[in-house]
DOMISE-110390 format. One record per residue (C-alpha): x negated, y negated, z negated; residue in three letters; residue number from 1. Coordinates in nm, 3 decimals, padded with zeros to 5 digits. Example, Ala and Ser with C-alpha at 12.3 -4.5 7.8 and 13.67 -1.06 7.14 Angstrom:
BEGIN
SITE     east    north       up  res    n
SITE  -01.230   00.450  -00.780  ALA    1
SITE  -01.367   00.106  -00.714  SER    2
This chain:
BEGIN
SITE     east    north       up  res    n
SITE   00.120   01.013   02.855  MET    1
SITE   00.304   00.743   02.633  LEU    2
SITE   00.689   00.703   02.693  VAL    3
SITE   00.735   00.321   02.636  GLY    4
SITE   01.138   00.182   02.703  LEU    5
SITE   01.181  -00.192   02.581  PRO    6
SITE   01.480  -00.201   02.377  GLN    7
SITE   01.516  -00.655   02.224  ALA    8
SITE   01.317  -00.884   02.328  HIS    9
SITE   01.293  -01.204   02.208  GLY   10
SITE   01.120  -01.497   02.173  GLN   11
SITE   00.698  -01.555   02.152  ASP   12
SITE   00.667  -01.231   02.376  GLY   13
SITE   00.826  -00.985   02.130  PHE   14
SITE   00.977  -00.687   02.147  SER   15
SITE   01.122  -00.346   02.023  VAL   16
SITE   00.991  -00.060   02.181  GLN   17
SITE   01.097   00.317   02.140  SER   18
SITE   00.748   00.535   02.156  LEU   19
SITE   00.746   00.902   02.134  ILE   20
SITE   00.378   00.971   02.011  ASP   21
SITE   00.261   01.270   02.331  PRO   22
SITE   00.144   01.528   02.062  ILE   23
SITE   00.362   01.486   01.786  THR   24
SITE   00.690   01.449   01.952  GLY   25
SITE   00.771   01.292   01.648  ARG   26
SITE   01.029   00.929   01.767  SER   27
SITE   00.813   00.600   01.713  ILE   28
SITE   00.958   00.174   01.719  THR   29
SITE   00.718  -00.034   01.735  ARG   30
SITE   00.781  -00.449   01.685  TYR   31
SITE   00.575  -00.571   01.976  GLN   32
SITE   00.420  -00.927   01.895  SER   33
SITE   00.162  -01.109   02.072  PRO   34
SITE   00.108  -01.144   01.702  HIS   35
SITE  -00.115  -01.005   01.482  HIS   36
SITE   00.175  -00.911   01.148  GLU   37
SITE   00.165  -00.675   00.837  THR   38
SITE   00.361  -00.526   00.543  HIS   39
SITE   00.286  -00.512   00.171  HIS   40
SITE   00.108  -00.219   00.070  TYR   41
SITE   00.135   00.178   00.085  TYR   42
SITE   00.367   00.152  -00.239  PHE   43
SITE   00.610  -00.145  -00.183  VAL   44
SITE   00.882  -00.126   00.030  SER   45
SITE   00.907  -00.375   00.285  PRO   46
SITE   01.310  -00.254   00.376  TRP   47
SITE   01.520  -00.477   00.143  SER   48
SITE   01.734  -00.335  -00.131  PRO   49
SITE   02.047  -00.241   00.168  ASP   50
SITE   01.759  -00.159   00.346  GLU   51
SITE   01.933  -00.390   00.673  LYS   52
SITE   01.608  -00.612   00.690  GLN   53
SITE   01.244  -00.576   00.698  LEU   54
SITE   01.000  -00.865   00.557  ALA   55
SITE   00.636  -00.893   00.688  PHE   56
SITE   00.388  -01.178   00.700  PHE   57
SITE   00.311  -01.315   01.032  ARG   58
SITE   00.018  -01.459   01.117  PHE   59
SITE  -00.064  -01.754   01.336  ASN   60
SITE  -00.140  -01.683   01.672  LYS   61
SITE  -00.416  -01.821   01.660  ASP   62
SITE  -00.565  -01.540   01.448  VAL   63
SITE  -00.763  -01.339   01.669  GLU   64
SITE  -00.965  -01.109   01.471  LYS   65
SITE  -00.873  -01.014   01.085  LEU   66
SITE  -01.179  -00.885   00.836  SER   67
SITE  -01.055  -00.708   00.549  ALA   68
SITE  -01.236  -01.005   00.315  ILE   69
SITE  -01.037  -01.386   00.304  GLY   70
SITE  -00.738  -01.527   00.399  ARG   71
SITE  -00.589  -01.571   00.684  TYR   72
SITE  -00.299  -01.933   00.799  PRO   73
SITE  -00.037  -01.804   00.867  GLY   74
SITE   00.407  -01.712   00.749  SER   75
SITE   00.650  -01.479   00.543  LEU   76
SITE   00.955  -01.384   00.804  TRP   77
SITE   01.228  -01.170   00.802  VAL   78
SITE   01.456  -00.966   01.078  MET   79
SITE   01.668  -00.716   01.037  ASN   80
SITE   01.604  -00.376   01.131  VAL   81
SITE   01.709  -00.348   01.467  ASP   82
SITE   01.445  -00.591   01.540  GLY   83
SITE   01.708  -00.887   01.610  SER   84
SITE   01.796  -01.178   01.425  GLY   85
SITE   01.380  -01.265   01.344  ARG   86
SITE   01.331  -01.536   01.101  ARG   87
SITE   01.078  -01.808   00.946  ARG   88
SITE   01.174  -01.836   00.617  LEU   89
SITE   00.791  -01.991   00.441  VAL   90
SITE   00.538  -02.170   00.734  ASP   91
SITE   00.209  -02.313   00.598  ASP   92
SITE   00.076  -01.989   00.376  LEU   93
SITE  -00.287  -01.800   00.384  PRO   94
SITE  -00.252  -01.420   00.416  GLY   95
SITE  -00.467  -01.103   00.337  HIS   96
SITE  -00.406  -00.824   00.624  HIS   97
SITE  -00.356  -00.574   00.398  HIS   98
SITE  -00.058  -00.799   00.195  VAL   99
SITE   00.016  -01.128   00.362  GLY  100
SITE   00.127  -01.296   00.061  VAL  101
SITE   00.240  -00.928  -00.151  ASN  102
SITE   00.604  -01.041  -00.025  GLN  103
SITE   00.889  -00.834  -00.217  PHE  104
SITE   01.258  -00.851  -00.244  TRP  105
SITE   01.408  -00.973  -00.518  GLY  106
SITE   01.686  -00.719  -00.695  PRO  107
SITE   02.033  -00.838  -00.552  LYS  108
SITE   01.773  -00.891  -00.210  GLY  109
SITE   01.836  -01.276  -00.157  ASP  110
SITE   01.532  -01.344  -00.268  TYR  111
SITE   01.193  -01.249  -00.152  LEU  112
SITE   00.895  -01.305  -00.376  TYR  113
SITE   00.527  -01.387  -00.307  TYR  114
SITE   00.186  -01.540  -00.442  TYR  115
SITE   00.117  -01.920  -00.291  ASP  116
SITE  -00.275  -01.922  -00.275  THR  117
SITE  -00.249  -02.266  -00.118  THR  118
SITE  -00.480  -02.473  -00.319  PRO  119
SITE  -00.244  -02.730  -00.388  SER  120
SITE   00.039  -02.493  -00.507  ARG  121
SITE  -00.059  -02.139  -00.607  ARG  122
SITE   00.182  -01.982  -00.798  CYS  123
SITE   00.426  -01.722  -00.805  MET  124
SITE   00.678  -01.834  -00.563  ALA  125
SITE   01.036  -01.705  -00.474  ARG  126
SITE   01.227  -01.843  -00.103  VAL  127
SITE   01.661  -01.769  -00.120  SER  128
SITE   01.631  -01.504   00.211  VAL  129
SITE   01.917  -01.710   00.340  ALA  130
SITE   01.856  -02.054   00.283  SER  131
SITE   01.508  -02.110   00.312  GLY  132
SITE   01.448  -02.279   00.031  ASP  133
SITE   01.140  -02.221  -00.175  ALA  134
SITE   01.023  -02.291  -00.446  GLU  135
SITE   00.761  -02.227  -00.761  CYS  136
SITE   00.815  -02.042  -01.040  ILE  137
SITE   00.601  -02.088  -01.385  ASP  138
SITE   00.480  -01.786  -01.447  THR  139
SITE   00.144  -01.779  -01.714  PRO  140
SITE  -00.034  -01.573  -01.496  VAL  141
SITE  -00.018  -01.399  -01.081  PRO  142
SITE   00.309  -01.152  -01.052  CYS  143
SITE   00.234  -00.965  -00.756  THR  144
SITE   00.464  -00.626  -00.838  ARG  145
SITE   00.790  -00.596  -00.905  ALA  146
SITE   00.999  -00.277  -01.085  SER  147
SITE   01.255   00.022  -00.940  PRO  148
SITE   01.499  -00.227  -01.108  ASP  149
SITE   01.323  -00.496  -00.978  LEU  150
SITE   01.405  -00.672  -01.290  LYS  151
SITE   01.059  -00.686  -01.411  THR  152
SITE   00.690  -00.792  -01.264  LEU  153
SITE   00.397  -00.761  -01.331  SER  154
SITE   00.161  -00.969  -01.381  CYS  155
SITE  -00.182  -01.051  -01.439  GLY  156
SITE  -00.622  -01.096  -01.395  THR  157
SITE  -00.874  -01.008  -01.466  ALA  158
SITE  -00.878  -01.028  -01.839  ASP  159
SITE  -00.517  -00.899  -01.925  GLU  160
SITE  -00.217  -00.728  -01.744  GLN  161
SITE   00.126  -00.781  -01.870  GLY  162
SITE   00.501  -00.811  -01.707  ILE  163
SITE   00.741  -01.112  -01.625  PHE  164
SITE   01.103  -01.077  -01.728  ASP  165
SITE   01.296  -01.221  -01.359  ILE  166
SITE   01.630  -01.357  -01.581  GLU  167
SITE   01.506  -01.450  -01.873  THR  168
SITE   01.169  -01.587  -01.750  LYS  169
SITE   00.961  -01.384  -02.070  GLN  170
SITE   00.588  -01.314  -02.023  TYR  171
SITE   00.466  -01.045  -02.175  LYS  172
SITE   00.099  -00.938  -02.240  ARG  173
SITE   00.049  -00.552  -02.195  LEU  174
SITE  -00.348  -00.450  -02.119  VAL  175
SITE  -00.637  -00.696  -02.250  THR  176
SITE  -01.009  -00.586  -02.077  LEU  177
SITE  -01.140  -00.573  -02.433  GLU  178
SITE  -00.857  -00.268  -02.487  ARG  179
SITE  -00.938  -00.127  -02.194  ALA  180
SITE  -01.366  -00.145  -02.284  ILE  181
SITE  -01.280  -00.039  -02.624  ALA  182
SITE  -01.063   00.346  -02.506  LEU  183
SITE  -01.314   00.410  -02.189  THR  184
SITE  -01.475   00.698  -02.257  PRO  185
SITE  -01.785   00.536  -01.928  ASN  186
SITE  -01.832   00.246  -02.153  LYS  187
SITE  -02.174   00.264  -02.014  GLU  188
SITE  -02.072   00.219  -01.576  LEU  189
SITE  -01.980  -00.135  -01.697  VAL  190
SITE  -02.205  -00.237  -01.963  SER  191
SITE  -02.426  -00.430  -01.796  ASN  192
SITE  -02.166  -00.463  -01.421  LEU  193
SITE  -01.872  -00.627  -01.633  GLY  194
SITE  -01.544  -00.473  -01.491  SER  195
SITE  -01.192  -00.607  -01.454  ALA  196
SITE  -00.825  -00.531  -01.462  LEU  197
SITE  -00.616  -00.483  -01.190  GLN  198
SITE  -00.278  -00.261  -00.940  ASN  199
SITE  -00.061  -00.242  -01.162  THR  200
SITE   00.191  -00.029  -01.088  ARG  201
SITE   00.531   00.070  -01.242  PHE  202
SITE   00.593   00.421  -01.246  SER  203
SITE   00.942   00.568  -01.019  PRO  204
SITE   01.130   00.573  -01.371  THR  205
SITE   01.072   00.209  -01.501  GLY  206
SITE   00.902   00.322  -01.829  ASP  207
SITE   00.514   00.318  -01.709  LYS  208
SITE   00.290   00.154  -01.547  VAL  209
SITE  -00.053   00.271  -01.432  ILE  210
SITE  -00.334   00.027  -01.451  ILE  211
SITE  -00.673   00.061  -01.311  VAL  212
SITE  -01.000  -00.065  -01.490  HIS  213
SITE  -01.321  -00.093  -01.233  ARG  214
SITE  -01.650  -00.148  -01.215  ALA  215
SITE  -01.715  -00.518  -01.040  LYS  216
SITE  -01.878  -00.370  -00.779  GLU  217
SITE  -01.842  -00.412  -00.376  THR  218
SITE  -01.816   00.003  -00.379  TYR  219
SITE  -01.747   00.056  -00.785  PRO  220
SITE  -01.939   00.358  -00.934  ARG  221
SITE  -01.642   00.291  -01.153  LEU  222
SITE  -01.257   00.328  -01.085  VAL  223
SITE  -01.051   00.491  -01.375  GLU  224
SITE  -00.676   00.414  -01.485  MET  225
SITE  -00.494   00.404  -01.815  PHE  226
SITE  -00.091   00.444  -01.865  VAL  227
SITE   00.062   00.185  -02.098  TYR  228
SITE   00.381   00.389  -02.264  ASP  229
SITE   00.698   00.103  -02.281  PHE  230
SITE   00.853   00.363  -02.536  LYS  231
SITE   00.587   00.370  -02.725  LYS  232
SITE   00.425   00.060  -02.617  GLU  233
SITE   00.072   00.231  -02.586  GLN  234
SITE  -00.228   00.265  -02.397  LEU  235
SITE  -00.447   00.518  -02.295  THR  236
SITE  -00.677   00.645  -02.057  TRP  237
SITE  -00.576   00.915  -01.812  LEU  238
SITE  -00.825   00.970  -01.581  THR  239
SITE  -01.180   00.813  -01.376  HIS  240
SITE  -01.347   00.893  -01.048  ASP  241
SITE  -01.055   00.803  -00.791  LEU  242
SITE  -00.882   00.585  -00.538  HIS  243
SITE  -00.585   00.468  -00.424  HIS  244
SITE  -00.342   00.606  -00.685  PRO  245
SITE   00.041   00.677  -00.624  SER  246
SITE   00.310   00.745  -00.893  TRP  247
SITE   00.458   01.152  -00.819  ARG  248
SITE   00.930   01.023  -00.724  PRO  249
SITE   01.018   01.209  -01.066  ASP  250
SITE   00.659   01.019  -01.295  GLY  251
SITE   00.509   01.240  -01.456  LYS  252
SITE   00.246   01.291  -01.258  ALA  253
SITE   00.011   01.054  -01.043  VAL  254
SITE  -00.162   01.151  -00.727  LEU  255
SITE  -00.499   01.051  -00.627  PHE  256
SITE  -00.816   01.062  -00.361  VAL  257
SITE  -01.159   01.234  -00.463  ARG  258
SITE  -01.475   01.332  -00.328  ARG  259
SITE  -01.651   01.577  -00.456  HIS  260
SITE  -02.008   01.378  -00.597  SER  261
SITE  -02.237   01.691  -00.448  ARG  262
SITE  -02.041   01.813  -00.134  THR  263
SITE  -01.860   01.516  -00.056  ASN  264
SITE  -01.537   01.690  -00.008  VAL  265
SITE  -01.261   01.468  -00.051  GLN  266
SITE  -00.954   01.583  -00.150  TRP  267
SITE  -00.601   01.488  -00.292  LEU  268
SITE  -00.549   01.518  -00.669  TRP  269
SITE  -00.301   01.487  -00.894  GLU  270
SITE  -00.345   01.455  -01.357  VAL  271
SITE  -00.014   01.489  -01.493  ASN  272
SITE   00.048   01.130  -01.765  VAL  273
SITE   00.127   01.306  -02.038  GLU  274
SITE  -00.107   01.636  -02.096  THR  275
SITE  -00.385   01.467  -01.876  LYS  276
SITE  -00.456   01.795  -01.705  GLU  277
SITE  -00.557   01.720  -01.335  GLU  278
SITE  -00.534   02.005  -01.066  ARG  279
SITE  -00.644   01.971  -00.735  PRO  280
SITE  -00.298   01.918  -00.515  LEU  281
SITE  -00.435   01.984  -00.155  PHE  282
SITE  -00.804   02.100  -00.106  ASP  283
SITE  -00.739   02.328   00.230  ALA  284
SITE  -00.914   02.062   00.409  HIS  285
SITE  -01.148   01.778   00.392  HIS  286
SITE  -00.841   01.467   00.401  VAL  287
SITE  -01.051   01.115   00.446  PRO  288
SITE  -00.715   00.970   00.338  ALA  289
SITE  -00.645   00.616   00.268  GLY  290
SITE  -00.360   00.618   00.148  HIS  291
SITE  -00.138   00.920   00.033  PRO  292
SITE   00.234   00.864  -00.079  SER  293
SITE   00.486   01.152  -00.182  TYR  294
SITE   00.813   01.135   00.031  HIS  295
SITE   01.047   00.997  -00.245  PRO  296
SITE   01.324   01.304  -00.261  LEU  297
SITE   01.041   01.620  -00.170  LYS  298
SITE   00.705   01.581  -00.368  GLN  299
SITE   00.587   01.874  -00.177  HIS  300
SITE   00.529   01.643   00.094  LEU  301
SITE   00.239   01.387   00.066  VAL  302
SITE   00.191   01.135   00.367  VAL  303
SITE  -00.165   00.990   00.376  THR  304
SITE  -00.314   00.738   00.674  ASP  305
SITE  -00.647   00.915   00.745  CYS  306
SITE  -00.982   00.793   00.953  TYR  307
SITE  -01.144   01.018   01.142  GLY  308
SITE  -01.173   01.376   01.152  GLY  309
SITE  -00.886   01.638   01.195  ASP  310
SITE  -00.669   01.421   01.218  PHE  311
SITE  -00.803   01.109   01.380  GLY  312
SITE  -00.706   00.797   01.294  ASN  313
SITE  -00.319   00.854   01.221  GLY  314
SITE  -00.088   00.957   00.956  LEU  315
SITE  -00.107   01.305   00.785  ALA  316
SITE   00.136   01.500   00.676  LEU  317
SITE   00.003   01.759   00.354  ALA  318
SITE   00.270   02.028   00.283  ASN  319
SITE   00.133   02.128  -00.128  THR  320
SITE   00.366   02.473  -00.145  LYS  321
SITE   00.241   02.634   00.159  THR  322
SITE  -00.157   02.400   00.136  ASN  323
SITE  -00.113   02.356   00.467  THR  324
SITE  -00.162   01.996   00.674  MET  325
SITE  -00.011   01.886   00.981  GLU  326
SITE  -00.041   01.525   01.226  GLN  327
SITE   00.255   01.323   01.237  LEU  328
SITE   00.143   01.045   01.481  VAL  329
SITE  -00.164   00.984   01.552  THR  330
SITE  -00.360   00.610   01.668  ILE  331
SITE  -00.377   00.555   01.880  PRO  332
SITE  -00.109   00.770   02.041  LEU  333
SITE  -00.191   01.020   02.198  GLY  334
SITE  -00.605   01.043   02.052  SER  335
SITE  -00.765   01.361   01.961  LYS  336
SITE  -00.951   01.437   01.642  PRO  337
SITE  -01.274   01.305   01.574  GLU  338
SITE  -01.550   01.453   01.515  VAL  339
SITE  -01.706   01.493   01.153  TYR  340
SITE  -02.066   01.373   01.066  PRO  341
SITE  -02.296   01.569   01.031  ASP  342
SITE  -02.559   01.494   00.694  GLU  343
SITE  -02.701   01.187   00.801  ARG  344
SITE  -02.417   01.002   00.857  PHE  345
SITE  -02.325   00.789   00.503  PRO  346
SITE  -02.072   00.858   00.334  PHE  347
SITE  -01.907   00.559   00.182  ARG  348
SITE  -01.602   00.361  -00.012  ASN  349
SITE  -01.584   00.588  -00.271  TRP  350
SITE  -01.641   00.905   00.001  GLY  351
SITE  -01.431   00.794   00.230  LEU  352
SITE  -01.569   00.877   00.603  TRP  353
SITE  -01.480   00.573   00.844  MET  354
SITE  -01.661   00.594   01.172  PRO  355
SITE  -01.693   00.323   01.390  PRO  356
SITE  -01.353   00.148   01.468  ARG  357
SITE  -01.260  -00.062   01.794  LYS  358
SITE  -01.024  -00.245   01.557  TYR  359
SITE  -00.962  -00.289   01.217  LEU  360
SITE  -00.715   00.014   01.147  ASN  361
SITE  -00.562   00.107   00.773  GLU  362
SITE  -00.158   00.219   00.872  PRO  363
SITE  -00.095   00.174   00.500  ARG  364
SITE   00.282   00.404   00.562  PRO  365
SITE   00.579   00.358   00.378  VAL  366
SITE   00.889   00.534   00.307  TRP  367
SITE   01.214   00.420   00.275  ASN  368
SITE   01.389   00.574  -00.001  LYS  369
SITE   01.553   00.917   00.124  ASP  370
SITE   01.242   00.981   00.331  GLY  371
SITE   01.403   00.932   00.682  THR  372
SITE   01.202   00.632   00.852  LYS  373
SITE   00.770   00.531   00.753  LEU  374
SITE   00.633   00.269   00.853  LEU  375
SITE   00.286   00.175   00.925  PHE  376
SITE   00.018  -00.099   01.154  SER  377
SITE  -00.154   00.002   01.393  SER  378
SITE  -00.333  -00.250   01.596  GLN  379
SITE  -00.431   00.015   01.890  GLU  380
SITE  -00.338  -00.245   02.058  SER  381
SITE  -00.524  -00.557   01.919  GLY  382
SITE  -00.253  -00.719   01.754  ARG  383
SITE  -00.186  -00.558   01.411  MET  384
SITE   00.181  -00.472   01.433  ASN  385
SITE   00.429  -00.307   01.272  LEU  386
SITE   00.558   00.030   01.385  TYR  387
SITE   00.911   00.316   01.215  VAL  388
SITE   00.879   00.663   01.264  VAL  389
SITE   01.180   00.880   01.250  ASP  390
SITE   01.105   01.149   00.949  THR  391
SITE   01.460   01.281   00.981  SER  392
SITE   01.400   01.589   00.966  ASP  393
SITE   01.194   01.629   00.692  LEU  394
């Protein structure tokens, strides 16, 4: 039975609840709201640099149903980690259910950066957390990520990817689509379809970025990674047949999910960025994984959200030393594992088994700096809300 004790209440029906996962025994904080609310992505921290505040996007109350495509009206908010001090910073923004407005913190926590897709503005913007004053930043292309030192933004379009220096306001183009196509060993897979660059992600050490190149299809037959080395100013092809890459904390390897083409068994893989050596990082179970990432200090621990199977629709923790996996959070809380499909069930979305679900639920777990907390989202109540699970014992 789910245990819930209301701890704090605010306006508009908001409350903070302390929950216990009845299966795993984990302590969970739920920021309960009658609105759909979302963080950014699984590798973009919602915590401020001092980890005293959380940034999130809140959809308007009349937004009932979210889908994986399109944008919905809402606003950019911050709150203290205990749920107090909830404040709206920017209103009337179109937000996406996955990433809100691509919000992320500036280097000192005094600004939040975000991408405003309002047709009349359509710009990279920042808002003062103290005053709520917002302004557009003149960047040649959209910018949606920050470097580890929060001084540089990654920017790009389908045709080019680059970086923007916040202090000097200078943009530098790193990679063009033409260059990626010239380097890829998979030219035949994009020759008739067209392709695009996306998802520039800084390494934790800040000296490299990975850039994804993919065919222009809903479920692309080609998804591959390149690495750009800032010191060498060199672009290198890394690997293909993957989804949802995530850097290892030491910056020497990248984690990703790969499906075996004959068996449909999906494993967690790792590729070394210098040697290009690939290996299954975890292969004890088929893992219907969505968004895997390493623990920030203990890289033998990997968290991922799951879509069915032995770990239900919750969060699972893989130990790569012992090649074992355990449930971390059950979603819905207290739910049982799902039964695997038989050979008649159509695998889709890069091999993910995504059984019919009552609600759109993609938790996208993201660690805090020392790995003692893990924030995720869940729509099990009918509204997508934010949750934090205590992982300080790992």
